Biopython code that builds the backbone (N, CA, C, O; Angstrom):
import numpy as np
from Bio.PDB.StructureBuilder import StructureBuilder

atoms = [
    (1, "MET", "N", (58.100, 10.231, 246.665)),
    (1, "MET", "CA", (57.767, 11.301, 247.355)),
    (1, "MET", "C", (56.508, 11.077, 248.414)),
    (1, "MET", "O", (55.476, 10.577, 247.969)),
    (2, "ASP", "N", (56.575, 11.374, 249.541)),
    (2, "ASP", "CA", (55.490, 11.188, 250.641)),
    (2, "ASP", "C", (54.158, 11.761, 250.066)),
    (2, "ASP", "O", (54.059, 12.905, 249.624)),
    (3, "ASP", "N", (53.149, 10.855, 250.117)),
    (3, "ASP", "CA", (51.936, 11.585, 249.639)),
    (3, "ASP", "C", (51.466, 12.926, 250.354)),
    (3, "ASP", "O", (50.985, 13.859, 249.711)),
    (4, "LEU", "N", (51.613, 12.946, 251.501)),
    (4, "LEU", "CA", (51.180, 14.205, 252.278)),
    (4, "LEU", "C", (52.267, 15.466, 251.808)),
    (4, "LEU", "O", (51.925, 16.645, 251.728)),
    (5, "ARG", "N", (53.398, 15.043, 251.569)),
    (5, "ARG", "CA", (54.237, 16.277, 251.177)),
    (5, "ARG", "C", (53.790, 16.675, 249.712)),
    (5, "ARG", "O", (53.581, 17.854, 249.430)),
    (6, "LYS", "N", (53.657, 15.707, 248.837)),
    (6, "LYS", "CA", (53.113, 16.022, 247.610)),
    (6, "LYS", "C", (51.707, 16.798, 247.547)),
    (6, "LYS", "O", (51.485, 17.714, 246.755)),
    (7, "LYS", "N", (50.857, 16.344, 248.416)),
    (7, "LYS", "CA", (49.604, 17.052, 248.472)),
    (7, "LYS", "C", (49.949, 18.468, 248.902)),
    (7, "LYS", "O", (49.533, 19.400, 248.213)),
    (8, "LEU", "N", (50.668, 18.698, 249.976)),
    (8, "LEU", "CA", (50.913, 20.051, 250.336)),
    (8, "LEU", "C", (51.603, 20.870, 249.260)),
    (8, "LEU", "O", (51.203, 22.022, 249.093)),
    (9, "LYS", "N", (52.498, 20.450, 248.586)),
    (9, "LYS", "CA", (52.980, 21.081, 247.352)),
    (9, "LYS", "C", (52.060, 21.460, 246.462)),
    (9, "LYS", "O", (52.012, 22.599, 245.997)),
    (10, "GLU", "N", (51.178, 20.420, 246.133)),
    (10, "GLU", "CA", (50.105, 20.729, 245.159)),
    (10, "GLU", "C", (49.411, 21.764, 245.673)),
    (10, "GLU", "O", (49.314, 22.710, 244.891)),
    (11, "LEU", "N", (48.832, 21.922, 246.851)),
    (11, "LEU", "CA", (47.899, 22.688, 247.611)),
    (11, "LEU", "C", (48.557, 24.198, 247.372)),
    (11, "LEU", "O", (47.956, 25.133, 246.841)),
    (12, "LEU", "N", (49.836, 24.234, 247.846)),
    (12, "LEU", "CA", (50.607, 25.567, 247.726)),
    (12, "LEU", "C", (50.505, 26.092, 246.485)),
    (12, "LEU", "O", (49.955, 27.180, 246.313)),
    (13, "ILE", "N", (51.035, 25.360, 245.456)),
    (13, "ILE", "CA", (51.037, 25.723, 244.044)),
    (13, "ILE", "C", (49.623, 26.353, 243.643)),
    (13, "ILE", "O", (49.565, 27.454, 243.096)),
    (14, "ASP", "N", (48.565, 25.649, 243.922)),
    (14, "ASP", "CA", (47.213, 26.206, 243.631)),
    (14, "ASP", "C", (46.906, 27.434, 244.313)),
    (14, "ASP", "O", (46.659, 28.488, 243.727)),
    (15, "ARG", "N", (46.928, 27.277, 245.602)),
    (15, "ARG", "CA", (46.570, 28.570, 246.339)),
    (15, "ARG", "C", (47.381, 29.669, 246.271)),
    (15, "ARG", "O", (46.883, 30.753, 246.576)),
    (16, "LEU", "N", (48.589, 29.611, 245.917)),
    (16, "LEU", "CA", (49.449, 30.733, 245.688)),
    (16, "LEU", "C", (49.509, 31.029, 244.377)),
    (16, "LEU", "O", (50.269, 31.941, 244.053)),
    (17, "LYS", "N", (48.870, 30.459, 243.524)),
    (17, "LYS", "CA", (48.880, 30.755, 242.155)),
    (17, "LYS", "C", (50.270, 30.568, 241.413)),
    (17, "LYS", "O", (50.553, 31.271, 240.442)),
    (18, "PHE", "N", (51.071, 29.659, 241.872)),
    (18, "PHE", "CA", (52.436, 29.447, 241.225)),
    (18, "PHE", "C", (52.005, 28.625, 239.990)),
    (18, "PHE", "O", (51.981, 27.397, 240.077)),
    (19, "GLU", "N", (51.677, 29.230, 238.884)),
    (19, "GLU", "CA", (51.282, 28.614, 237.781)),
    (19, "GLU", "C", (52.344, 27.917, 236.843)),
    (19, "GLU", "O", (52.043, 26.960, 236.130)),
    (20, "ASP", "N", (53.596, 28.461, 236.896)),
    (20, "ASP", "CA", (54.563, 27.495, 235.972)),
    (20, "ASP", "C", (55.506, 26.590, 237.126)),
    (20, "ASP", "O", (56.706, 26.355, 236.987)),
    (21, "MET", "N", (54.802, 26.226, 238.089)),
    (21, "MET", "CA", (55.622, 25.357, 239.049)),
    (21, "MET", "C", (54.990, 23.924, 239.256)),
    (21, "MET", "O", (53.783, 23.684, 239.230)),
    (22, "THR", "N", (55.938, 23.072, 239.452)),
    (22, "THR", "CA", (55.187, 21.627, 239.684)),
    (22, "THR", "C", (55.631, 21.119, 241.108)),
    (22, "THR", "O", (56.574, 21.676, 241.670)),
    (23, "PRO", "N", (55.092, 20.271, 241.585)),
    (23, "PRO", "CA", (55.433, 19.749, 242.864)),
    (23, "PRO", "C", (57.034, 19.370, 242.916)),
    (23, "PRO", "O", (57.726, 19.658, 243.892)),
    (24, "ASP", "N", (57.454, 18.813, 241.960)),
    (24, "ASP", "CA", (58.762, 18.491, 241.817)),
    (24, "ASP", "C", (59.860, 19.695, 241.923)),
    (24, "ASP", "O", (61.041, 19.494, 242.206)),
    (25, "ASP", "N", (59.334, 20.882, 241.672)),
    (25, "ASP", "CA", (60.228, 21.862, 241.771)),
    (25, "ASP", "C", (60.396, 22.487, 243.079)),
    (25, "ASP", "O", (61.211, 23.399, 243.216)),
    (26, "ILE", "N", (59.584, 22.002, 244.186)),
    (26, "ILE", "CA", (59.648, 22.320, 245.329)),
    (26, "ILE", "C", (60.565, 21.263, 246.328)),
    (26, "ILE", "O", (60.039, 20.203, 246.666)),
    (27, "LYS", "N", (61.664, 21.523, 246.688)),
    (27, "LYS", "CA", (62.419, 20.747, 247.625)),
    (27, "LYS", "C", (61.725, 20.430, 248.834)),
    (27, "LYS", "O", (61.004, 21.321, 249.283)),
    (28, "ASP", "N", (61.795, 19.268, 249.500)),
    (28, "ASP", "CA", (61.145, 19.168, 250.769)),
    (28, "ASP", "C", (61.634, 20.074, 251.872)),
    (28, "ASP", "O", (60.841, 20.616, 252.642)),
    (29, "ASP", "N", (62.940, 20.238, 251.947)),
    (29, "ASP", "CA", (63.665, 20.897, 252.930)),
    (29, "ASP", "C", (63.957, 22.278, 252.745)),
    (29, "ASP", "O", (64.575, 22.932, 253.585)),
    (30, "GLU", "N", (63.461, 22.823, 251.487)),
    (30, "GLU", "CA", (63.903, 24.129, 251.094)),
    (30, "GLU", "C", (63.058, 25.228, 251.679)),
    (30, "GLU", "O", (61.866, 25.288, 251.378)),
    (31, "PRO", "N", (63.609, 26.108, 252.501)),
    (31, "PRO", "CA", (62.815, 27.240, 252.929)),
    (31, "PRO", "C", (61.569, 27.912, 252.253)),
    (31, "PRO", "O", (61.662, 28.441, 251.145)),
    (32, "LEU", "N", (60.506, 27.873, 252.901)),
    (32, "LEU", "CA", (59.395, 28.486, 252.253)),
    (32, "LEU", "C", (59.528, 29.884, 252.322)),
    (32, "LEU", "O", (59.241, 30.433, 251.258)),
    (33, "PHE", "N", (59.870, 30.635, 253.228)),
    (33, "PHE", "CA", (59.945, 31.935, 253.517)),
    (33, "PHE", "C", (61.493, 32.421, 253.560)),
    (33, "PHE", "O", (62.331, 31.519, 253.603)),
    (34, "ALA", "N", (61.860, 33.499, 253.555)),
    (34, "ALA", "CA", (63.295, 34.043, 253.525)),
    (34, "ALA", "C", (64.181, 33.166, 252.632)),
    (34, "ALA", "O", (64.685, 32.125, 253.052)),
    (35, "GLY", "N", (64.326, 33.557, 251.568)),
    (35, "GLY", "CA", (65.192, 32.764, 250.396)),
    (35, "GLY", "C", (64.245, 31.767, 250.013)),
    (35, "GLY", "O", (63.077, 32.155, 249.979)),
    (36, "GLY", "N", (64.476, 30.527, 249.705)),
    (36, "GLY", "CA", (63.608, 29.630, 249.237)),
    (36, "GLY", "C", (62.553, 29.865, 248.232)),
    (36, "GLY", "O", (62.863, 30.213, 247.092)),
    (37, "LEU", "N", (61.384, 29.703, 248.570)),
    (37, "LEU", "CA", (60.227, 30.229, 247.848)),
    (37, "LEU", "C", (59.919, 31.576, 247.934)),
    (37, "LEU", "O", (59.138, 32.119, 247.153)),
    (38, "GLY", "N", (60.501, 32.161, 248.860)),
    (38, "GLY", "CA", (60.242, 33.634, 249.079)),
    (38, "GLY", "C", (58.818, 34.174, 249.671)),
    (38, "GLY", "O", (58.433, 35.339, 249.565)),
    (39, "LEU", "N", (58.146, 33.171, 250.280)),
    (39, "LEU", "CA", (56.738, 33.595, 250.775)),
    (39, "LEU", "C", (56.992, 34.565, 251.731)),
    (39, "LEU", "O", (58.060, 34.831, 252.283)),
    (40, "ASP", "N", (55.602, 35.203, 251.903)),
    (40, "ASP", "CA", (55.727, 36.320, 252.870)),
    (40, "ASP", "C", (54.458, 36.111, 253.825)),
    (40, "ASP", "O", (53.675, 35.176, 253.658)),
    (41, "SER", "N", (54.332, 37.021, 254.793)),
    (41, "SER", "CA", (53.301, 37.028, 255.778)),
    (41, "SER", "C", (51.718, 36.620, 255.094)),
    (41, "SER", "O", (50.960, 35.786, 255.590)),
    (42, "ILE", "N", (51.468, 37.345, 253.969)),
    (42, "ILE", "CA", (50.191, 37.065, 253.307)),
    (42, "ILE", "C", (49.970, 35.690, 252.890)),
    (42, "ILE", "O", (48.894, 35.108, 253.029)),
    (43, "ASP", "N", (51.090, 35.153, 252.339)),
    (43, "ASP", "CA", (51.191, 33.763, 252.094)),
    (43, "ASP", "C", (51.083, 32.763, 253.326)),
    (43, "ASP", "O", (50.537, 31.661, 253.274)),
    (44, "ALA", "N", (51.653, 33.292, 254.374)),
    (44, "ALA", "CA", (51.636, 32.464, 255.651)),
    (44, "ALA", "C", (50.093, 32.344, 256.065)),
    (44, "ALA", "O", (49.620, 31.286, 256.481)),
    (45, "LEU", "N", (49.338, 33.540, 255.910)),
    (45, "LEU", "CA", (47.970, 33.371, 256.202)),
    (45, "LEU", "C", (47.210, 32.530, 255.305)),
    (45, "LEU", "O", (46.154, 32.056, 255.723)),
    (46, "GLU", "N", (47.632, 32.259, 254.032)),
    (46, "GLU", "CA", (46.986, 31.656, 253.339)),
    (46, "GLU", "C", (47.201, 30.132, 253.438)),
    (46, "GLU", "O", (46.386, 29.316, 253.007)),
    (47, "ILE", "N", (48.383, 29.808, 254.050)),
    (47, "ILE", "CA", (48.716, 28.466, 254.454)),
    (47, "ILE", "C", (47.875, 28.049, 255.610)),
    (47, "ILE", "O", (47.528, 26.883, 255.800)),
    (48, "VAL", "N", (47.551, 29.096, 256.401)),
    (48, "VAL", "CA", (46.920, 28.691, 257.733)),
    (48, "VAL", "C", (45.361, 28.378, 257.167)),
    (48, "VAL", "O", (44.797, 27.350, 257.542)),
    (49, "VAL", "N", (44.838, 29.114, 256.444)),
    (49, "VAL", "CA", (43.476, 29.063, 255.681)),
    (49, "VAL", "C", (43.456, 27.518, 255.030)),
    (49, "VAL", "O", (42.555, 26.711, 255.259)),
    (50, "MET", "N", (44.508, 27.283, 254.256)),
    (50, "MET", "CA", (44.537, 25.973, 253.752)),
    (50, "MET", "C", (44.656, 24.752, 254.563)),
    (50, "MET", "O", (44.299, 23.662, 254.114)),
    (51, "LEU", "N", (45.185, 24.908, 255.832)),
    (51, "LEU", "CA", (45.371, 23.905, 256.726)),
    (51, "LEU", "C", (43.913, 23.634, 257.281)),
    (51, "LEU", "O", (43.363, 22.547, 257.459)),
    (52, "GLU", "N", (43.467, 24.831, 257.491)),
    (52, "GLU", "CA", (41.960, 24.524, 258.329)),
    (52, "GLU", "C", (41.081, 24.214, 257.165)),
    (52, "GLU", "O", (40.229, 23.430, 257.584)),
    (53, "THR", "N", (40.921, 24.415, 256.133)),
    (53, "THR", "CA", (39.978, 24.108, 255.013)),
    (53, "THR", "C", (40.219, 22.668, 254.469)),
    (53, "THR", "O", (39.271, 21.941, 254.171)),
    (54, "GLU", "N", (41.629, 22.247, 254.339)),
    (54, "GLU", "CA", (41.759, 20.876, 253.810)),
    (54, "GLU", "C", (42.057, 19.987, 254.828)),
    (54, "GLU", "O", (41.974, 18.813, 254.465)),
    (55, "PHE", "N", (42.409, 20.175, 256.103)),
    (55, "PHE", "CA", (42.742, 19.283, 257.213)),
    (55, "PHE", "C", (41.930, 19.297, 258.408)),
    (55, "PHE", "O", (41.884, 18.371, 259.217)),
    (56, "GLY", "N", (41.163, 20.605, 258.501)),
    (56, "GLY", "CA", (40.500, 20.839, 259.663)),
    (56, "GLY", "C", (41.506, 21.140, 260.838)),
    (56, "GLY", "O", (41.174, 20.843, 261.986)),
    (57, "ILE", "N", (42.590, 21.657, 260.608)),
    (57, "ILE", "CA", (43.701, 21.966, 261.542)),
    (57, "ILE", "C", (43.706, 23.459, 261.794)),
    (57, "ILE", "O", (43.879, 24.216, 260.839)),
    (58, "LYS", "N", (43.524, 23.942, 263.044)),
    (58, "LYS", "CA", (43.610, 25.390, 263.352)),
    (58, "LYS", "C", (44.972, 25.664, 263.956)),
    (58, "LYS", "O", (45.449, 24.962, 264.848)),
    (59, "VAL", "N", (45.573, 26.719, 263.428)),
    (59, "VAL", "CA", (46.703, 27.257, 263.747)),
    (59, "VAL", "C", (46.482, 28.223, 265.011)),
    (59, "VAL", "O", (45.819, 29.207, 264.685)),
    (60, "LYS", "N", (46.800, 28.214, 266.162)),
    (60, "LYS", "CA", (46.376, 29.048, 267.217)),
    (60, "LYS", "C", (47.207, 30.299, 267.494)),
    (60, "LYS", "O", (46.771, 31.332, 268.002)),
    (61, "ASN", "N", (48.490, 30.068, 267.086)),
    (61, "ASN", "CA", (49.453, 31.407, 267.429)),
    (61, "ASN", "C", (50.566, 31.377, 266.316)),
    (61, "ASN", "O", (50.884, 30.452, 265.569)),
    (62, "GLU", "N", (51.102, 32.747, 266.429)),
    (62, "GLU", "CA", (51.981, 32.897, 265.355)),
    (62, "GLU", "C", (53.474, 32.106, 265.510)),
    (62, "GLU", "O", (54.099, 31.728, 264.520)),
    (63, "SER", "N", (53.868, 31.947, 266.658)),
    (63, "SER", "CA", (55.094, 31.030, 266.848)),
    (63, "SER", "C", (54.867, 29.690, 266.568)),
    (63, "SER", "O", (55.906, 29.097, 266.277)),
    (64, "ALA", "N", (53.583, 28.826, 266.553)),
    (64, "ALA", "CA", (53.377, 27.555, 265.942)),
    (64, "ALA", "C", (53.488, 27.730, 264.658)),
    (64, "ALA", "O", (54.102, 26.829, 264.087)),
    (65, "ALA", "N", (53.082, 28.631, 263.969)),
    (65, "ALA", "CA", (53.251, 28.871, 262.567)),
    (65, "ALA", "C", (54.653, 29.239, 262.077)),
    (65, "ALA", "O", (55.140, 28.717, 261.074)),
    (66, "ARG", "N", (55.243, 30.095, 262.768)),
    (66, "ARG", "CA", (56.679, 30.306, 262.200)),
    (66, "ARG", "C", (57.674, 29.043, 262.558)),
    (66, "ARG", "O", (58.667, 28.927, 261.840)),
    (67, "ASP", "N", (57.483, 28.118, 263.586)),
    (67, "ASP", "CA", (58.140, 27.008, 263.823)),
    (67, "ASP", "C", (57.784, 25.942, 262.874)),
    (67, "ASP", "O", (58.620, 25.112, 262.517)),
    (68, "ASN", "N", (56.602, 25.938, 262.467)),
    (68, "ASN", "CA", (56.307, 24.808, 261.703)),
    (68, "ASN", "C", (56.069, 25.034, 260.120)),
    (68, "ASN", "O", (55.823, 24.111, 259.342)),
    (69, "PHE", "N", (56.167, 26.259, 259.792)),
    (69, "PHE", "CA", (55.906, 26.515, 258.209)),
    (69, "PHE", "C", (57.426, 26.709, 257.577)),
    (69, "PHE", "O", (57.548, 27.281, 256.493)),
    (70, "HIS", "N", (58.518, 26.238, 258.259)),
    (70, "HIS", "CA", (59.733, 26.463, 257.718)),
    (70, "HIS", "C", (59.982, 25.878, 256.332)),
    (70, "HIS", "O", (60.624, 26.530, 255.508)),
    (71, "SER", "N", (59.469, 24.602, 256.030)),
    (71, "SER", "CA", (59.720, 23.703, 254.909)),
    (71, "SER", "C", (58.557, 22.833, 254.759)),
    (71, "SER", "O", (57.766, 22.578, 255.667)),
    (72, "ILE", "N", (58.497, 22.385, 253.542)),
    (72, "ILE", "CA", (57.383, 21.392, 253.364)),
    (72, "ILE", "C", (57.544, 20.024, 254.316)),
    (72, "ILE", "O", (56.572, 19.355, 254.664)),
    (73, "SER", "N", (58.820, 19.740, 254.652)),
    (73, "SER", "CA", (58.928, 18.763, 255.481)),
    (73, "SER", "C", (58.378, 19.086, 256.971)),
    (73, "SER", "O", (57.612, 18.346, 257.589)),
    (74, "SER", "N", (58.839, 20.176, 257.390)),
    (74, "SER", "CA", (58.240, 20.575, 258.827)),
    (74, "SER", "C", (56.714, 20.741, 258.627)),
    (74, "SER", "O", (56.044, 20.207, 259.510)),
    (75, "LEU", "N", (56.151, 21.260, 257.823)),
    (75, "LEU", "CA", (54.841, 21.424, 257.628)),
    (75, "LEU", "C", (53.978, 20.106, 257.477)),
    (75, "LEU", "O", (52.856, 19.895, 257.938)),
    (76, "ALA", "N", (54.774, 19.277, 256.722)),
    (76, "ALA", "CA", (54.056, 17.835, 256.742)),
    (76, "ALA", "C", (54.157, 17.338, 258.126)),
    (76, "ALA", "O", (53.098, 16.924, 258.599)),
    (77, "ASP", "N", (55.292, 17.285, 258.941)),
    (77, "ASP", "CA", (55.242, 16.840, 260.121)),
    (77, "ASP", "C", (54.296, 17.507, 261.095)),
    (77, "ASP", "O", (53.796, 16.749, 261.927)),
    (78, "PHE", "N", (53.948, 18.822, 261.149)),
    (78, "PHE", "CA", (53.024, 19.557, 261.811)),
    (78, "PHE", "C", (51.464, 19.029, 261.506)),
    (78, "PHE", "O", (50.633, 18.834, 262.393)),
    (79, "VAL", "N", (51.245, 18.846, 260.135)),
    (79, "VAL", "CA", (49.931, 18.279, 259.803)),
    (79, "VAL", "C", (49.745, 16.648, 260.375)),
    (79, "VAL", "O", (48.677, 16.205, 260.797)),
    (80, "LYS", "N", (50.712, 16.063, 260.310)),
    (80, "LYS", "CA", (50.726, 14.673, 260.773)),
    (80, "LYS", "C", (50.531, 14.666, 262.340)),
    (80, "LYS", "O", (49.659, 13.952, 262.835)),
    (81, "ASP", "N", (51.277, 15.395, 263.053)),
    (81, "ASP", "CA", (51.193, 15.383, 264.470)),
    (81, "ASP", "C", (49.845, 15.940, 264.864)),
    (81, "ASP", "O", (49.275, 15.500, 265.863)),
    (82, "ARG", "N", (49.245, 17.016, 264.017)),
    (82, "ARG", "CA", (47.946, 17.416, 264.645)),
    (82, "ARG", "C", (46.812, 16.448, 264.202)),
    (82, "ARG", "O", (45.770, 16.425, 264.857)),
    (83, "LEU", "N", (46.959, 15.725, 263.219)),
    (83, "LEU", "CA", (46.018, 15.053, 262.885)),
    (83, "LEU", "C", (45.936, 13.757, 263.775)),
    (83, "LEU", "O", (44.839, 13.305, 264.102)),
    (84, "ALA", "N", (47.057, 13.199, 264.140)),
    (84, "ALA", "CA", (47.287, 12.230, 265.177)),
    (84, "ALA", "C", (46.735, 12.781, 266.466)),
    (84, "ALA", "O", (45.933, 12.080, 267.084)),
    (85, "ASP", "N", (47.046, 13.848, 266.892)),
    (85, "ASP", "CA", (46.356, 14.429, 268.224)),
    (85, "ASP", "C", (44.968, 14.401, 268.068)),
    (85, "ASP", "O", (44.268, 13.901, 268.948)),
    (86, "GLU", "N", (44.501, 14.865, 267.084)),
    (86, "GLU", "CA", (42.846, 14.899, 266.874)),
    (86, "GLU", "C", (42.275, 13.502, 267.013)),
    (86, "GLU", "O", (41.291, 13.309, 267.728)),
    (87, "GLN", "N", (42.894, 12.483, 266.319)),
    (87, "GLN", "CA", (42.527, 11.154, 266.337)),
    (87, "GLN", "C", (42.567, 10.519, 267.625)),
    (87, "GLN", "O", (41.650, 9.772, 267.967)),
    (88, "ARG", "N", (43.678, 10.782, 268.464)),
    (88, "ARG", "CA", (43.778, 10.333, 269.689)),
    (88, "ARG", "C", (42.734, 11.050, 270.814)),
    (88, "ARG", "O", (42.319, 10.471, 271.817)),
    (89, "ALA", "N", (42.455, 12.214, 270.488)),
    (89, "ALA", "CA", (41.226, 12.885, 271.274)),
    (89, "ALA", "C", (39.961, 12.162, 271.224)),
    (89, "ALA", "O", (39.183, 12.077, 272.173)),
    (90, "GLN", "N", (39.764, 11.559, 269.880)),
    (90, "GLN", "CA", (38.313, 11.011, 269.472)),
    (90, "GLN", "C", (38.255, 9.685, 270.132)),
    (90, "GLN", "O", (37.164, 9.149, 270.323)),
    (91, "VAL", "N", (39.413, 9.103, 270.507)),
    (91, "VAL", "CA", (39.212, 7.752, 271.040)),
    (91, "VAL", "C", (38.905, 7.768, 272.516)),
    (91, "VAL", "O", (38.709, 6.711, 273.117)),
]
sb = StructureBuilder()
sb.init_structure("model")
sb.init_model(0)
sb.init_chain("A")
sb.init_seg("    ")
for serial, (resi, resn, name, xyz) in enumerate(atoms, 1):
    if name == "N":
        sb.init_residue(resn, " ", resi, " ")
    sb.init_atom(name, np.array(xyz, "f"), 0.0, 1.0, " ", f" {name:<3s}", serial, name[0])
structure = sb.get_structure()
């Protein structure tokens, strides 16, 4: 399992209080909302806060969140892209 994906799963489990869940219970491509884990808009806000506190990533608009919070895979790609953008901006 990709380290970033595993970390994201662990953070979601911790932040959203999924007490009886392990990272292995969350499939990389399983939808986080609408079916899948069944997260809601409050959970989406918690993900935004998590990304900011854990990775220093600011999510500026709702459409960016909607497009990138589909699954653990898409969330991991979003984090990697944002961190790479920040790294390039510092050079």
